[in-house]
N, C-alpha and C positions, 0 to 999 in steps of 0.2 A: 863723647858718645861711647867710644871704645872702652874707656876707663869704667864707665858705669856698667857696661856689659860684662867686663871682667869681674868687677866686684859682685855683681848680681850672680854670676855663675859660681864664683867661689863660695858665696853665702849659701846658694842652693845645694852645692856639693857637701858643704859642712853639715847642713841639716839632714841630707839624705844619709850620710854616714852615721850620724847619731841615731837615726831611726833604724838602720840596719843593725847596729850594735845592740840596740834595745831589743829588737825582735829576736836576735840570736840568743841573748841572755834569757829571755822568756822561754824560748824553745828548749834551751839546755835545762832549765828548771823543771820542765815536764818530762825529762828523760833521766835514765839511770844507766850506769855501766853494767853490761851483762857479759860475763866471762864464759868462754868455752863455746860460743856459738858462731864466731867469725870464721868465714871460709878463708882459704889461703889468699893473701893479697887484698883482703877486704876488711882488715881490722881498722879501728878508728884512731888509734894513737899508740903510744909507748906500751910495751907489755910489762907484766909484773916482774920478770927476771931482769929487766933492764938491758937485754941484748940488742934492742933497737928502740928508737925514740920517735918513730914516724908512722903515720897511717900507711896502710897498704903494704906492710912489710912482713905480715904473717907468712910463715913458710908452709904450714899444714892446716887442714881444715879442723876446726873445733878444738884447738889447743886451749887448755885451761888458763894459760897465761895471757891469751889474747882476748880483747873485748871489743864490743860495739855498743853504741848508744841505742837504747830501745825505749819505748814509752814506759813510764813508771808503772810498775805492777805487772809487766808482761814478761819479765825475764824468766821466771820459773816455768811459766807456760810454754816458753820457747825451748826449754831444756837447758837453760843457762844457769850459771852459778854467781853468787855474790863474791866480792873480793875475798872475804874470809874463807869461803868454801873453796875458791880457786887456789888460794895459798895452801890450804890444808891438802888439797889434791896434788899439788906440785911437790909437797914434801914426801909423799909416798913413793 
């Protein structure tokens, strides 16, 4: 009886992880990186300059090298930049 419970639990966990991964992939597809809108400590991952590689490490608000995920098509409305625009702004 215990073996059947363990196997059933493992199977259920594997199925749940598969669904979570699929949902995350779909969610990511509906979003885009928006540079220059992240507040200090609220960026989503590594910055353009490579000075850090983790979320939550932005030092200042609205740095052009930091980004957040936003719904596709909303970046410009939020005052954000594309990756190309952010790179050009950083060169100045």
